[in-house]
Structures are given as C-alpha cells and as structure tokens.
C-alpha positions as CSV (number, residue, x, y, z in Angstrom):
1,M,-15.0,-5.4,23.2
2,P,-14.5,-3.6,19.8
3,K,-15.5,-5.3,16.6
4,T,-12.6,-6.8,14.6
5,I,-12.9,-6.3,10.9
6,D,-11.0,-8.7,8.6
7,R,-10.0,-6.5,5.7
8,T,-8.0,-9.3,4.0
9,L,-11.0,-11.1,2.6
10,P,-12.1,-10.2,-1.0
11,I,-15.2,-8.0,-1.5
12,K,-18.0,-9.7,-3.4
13,R,-19.9,-8.3,-6.4
14,Y,-22.8,-5.9,-5.8
15,R,-21.6,-5.0,-2.3
16,K,-21.6,-1.3,-1.3
17,V,-18.1,0.0,-0.7
18,V,-16.4,3.3,0.3
19,A,-13.3,4.8,-1.2
20,T,-10.7,5.0,1.6
21,T,-8.3,7.3,-0.3
22,D,-8.7,10.0,-2.9
23,L,-8.9,8.3,-6.3
24,P,-8.9,10.1,-9.7
25,G,-12.3,11.8,-9.8
26,V,-13.4,10.1,-6.6
27,P,-12.9,11.8,-3.2
28,E,-12.3,9.8,-0.1
29,G,-15.6,8.7,1.5
30,T,-17.5,8.3,-1.8
31,V,-19.9,5.3,-1.8
32,G,-20.0,2.9,-4.7
33,K,-21.0,-0.5,-5.8
34,V,-18.6,-3.3,-6.9
35,R,-19.5,-4.5,-10.4
36,V,-16.6,-6.9,-11.0
37,A,-14.2,-8.5,-8.5
38,N,-11.1,-10.2,-9.7
39,G,-7.6,-11.2,-8.6
40,V,-5.9,-14.0,-6.8
41,S,-3.1,-12.5,-4.8
42,W,-4.0,-8.9,-5.5
43,Y,-7.7,-8.2,-5.3
44,R,-9.0,-5.4,-7.6
45,Y,-12.4,-4.2,-8.5
46,W,-14.5,-2.4,-11.0
47,V,-16.6,0.1,-9.1
48,D,-19.5,2.4,-10.0
49,F,-19.3,5.3,-7.6
50,D,-22.3,7.4,-6.6
51,N,-20.7,10.6,-8.1
52,G,-21.1,9.0,-11.6
53,V,-17.5,7.8,-12.0
54,R,-16.9,4.3,-13.2
55,M,-13.4,3.1,-12.3
56,G,-11.7,-0.2,-13.0
57,Q,-8.7,-1.8,-11.4
58,V,-9.3,-0.2,-8.0
59,S,-7.1,-1.9,-5.4
60,H,-8.5,-3.7,-2.4
61,A,-6.5,-1.3,-0.2
62,D,-8.4,1.6,-1.5
63,L,-11.8,0.3,-0.6
64,C,-13.7,-0.9,2.5
65,L,-17.3,-2.1,2.9
66,E,-19.8,0.6,3.6
67,D,-20.8,-1.0,6.9
68,D,-17.2,-0.9,8.0
69,W,-16.4,2.7,7.0
70,G,-16.8,4.1,10.6
71,R,-14.6,1.4,12.1
72,F,-12.1,1.9,9.3
73,Q,-11.7,5.6,10.2
74,L,-11.3,4.8,13.9
75,D,-8.7,2.2,13.1
76,R,-6.8,4.6,10.8
77,V,-6.7,7.3,13.5
78,E,-5.5,4.7,16.1
79,A,-2.7,3.5,13.8
80,E,-1.6,7.1,13.2
81,R,-1.5,7.7,16.9
82,R,0.5,4.6,17.5
83,A,2.9,5.6,14.8
84,A,3.4,9.0,16.3
85,E,4.1,7.5,19.7
86,A,6.6,4.9,18.3
87,P,10.3,5.8,18.8
88,E,11.6,7.6,15.8
89,E,14.7,6.4,14.0
90,T,17.8,8.5,14.3
91,G,19.2,9.9,11.1
92,E,22.7,8.7,12.0
93,T,24.5,6.4,9.6
94,E,27.3,4.0,10.3
95,E,30.8,4.8,9.2
96,G,31.3,4.0,5.6
97,E,27.7,4.3,4.7
98,A,26.6,6.9,2.2
99,D,23.4,9.0,2.4
100,G,20.5,6.5,2.6
101,E,22.6,3.4,2.2
102,S,22.1,0.5,4.4
103,S,24.4,-2.5,5.2
104,T,23.3,-4.0,1.8
105,G,25.7,-1.7,0.0
106,N,23.3,0.8,-1.5
107,R,20.0,2.5,-1.0
108,F,18.1,0.1,-3.3
109,G,18.8,-2.9,-1.1
110,I,20.9,-4.9,-3.6
111,P,23.2,-7.3,-1.8
112,E,26.9,-6.4,-2.1
113,H,27.9,-9.8,-3.6
114,L,25.6,-9.0,-6.6
115,L,27.2,-5.6,-7.1
116,E,30.6,-7.2,-7.0
117,R,29.6,-9.8,-9.5
118,S,28.4,-7.0,-11.9
119,R,31.7,-5.1,-11.4
120,A,33.7,-8.2,-12.3
121,A,31.6,-8.9,-15.4
122,R,32.0,-5.3,-16.6
123,E,35.8,-5.6,-16.1
124,R,35.9,-8.9,-18.1
125,L,34.0,-7.3,-21.0
126,G,36.2,-4.2,-20.9
127,A,33.2,-1.9,-20.3
C-alpha cells in the first residue's frame, strides 16, 4: 500500500524542504530550510535555499518536505496521467453565448442579474 502524504498541514520551522516549482533564482528540486512559517488560511514561509537564495513569502503549494520529494514527483506524474486520460471538453458553445462566455453572462463569471443592475444604474445616472 503506497504511503499517503498529507500536504495540507503546515510545515514547521527548521524543517528541510524542496522547491516543487521554479521560483525566482531557485530551480525546482532545490533543497532549503524553513526559517519562518506564518499564515492561518494561506501558509507561507521564509526559506534559506542551498543555492544561497533567501526567499520570503514562499507559498505552501511551492514546497514539500525533503523526505516527501520522491513521493511528490510520483503523485504529480500520476495526476498528469489521469488528467490526460480524462475526457476533454468540447469547444462548442451554446447558442447565444459569445467566445468564452458561460451561462453566467460573461467570461468573468459575473451573474446576469448583477450586470443588469449595473446597466440600470448607468441609465438612471445618464452615463
């Protein structure tokens, strides 16, 4: 049975970590040590990397524990494989929808009733 890694838990200070993505001045796979860990709903860290770069505000998603690095790579390859096997969305749009627009009325996801409210306010103000 493969080991399950809980990547939602915050990383504690002085733990060895690995950069899981390319960061400014830090290539993927570079080992570092967490100096400061902060955040409540968004965990971020100050990390001293082995290549001499000190970086602050590194997101939790951009790091994993050094011991979990091999498993992280396997999990990422597996997720990419599953995404490739998943059925792809067709590029067809329903009648009345513009390029990239969904049933919300626009491509930004703003509900139609809010757009209508804005139109009415602009008309009242004469803009």
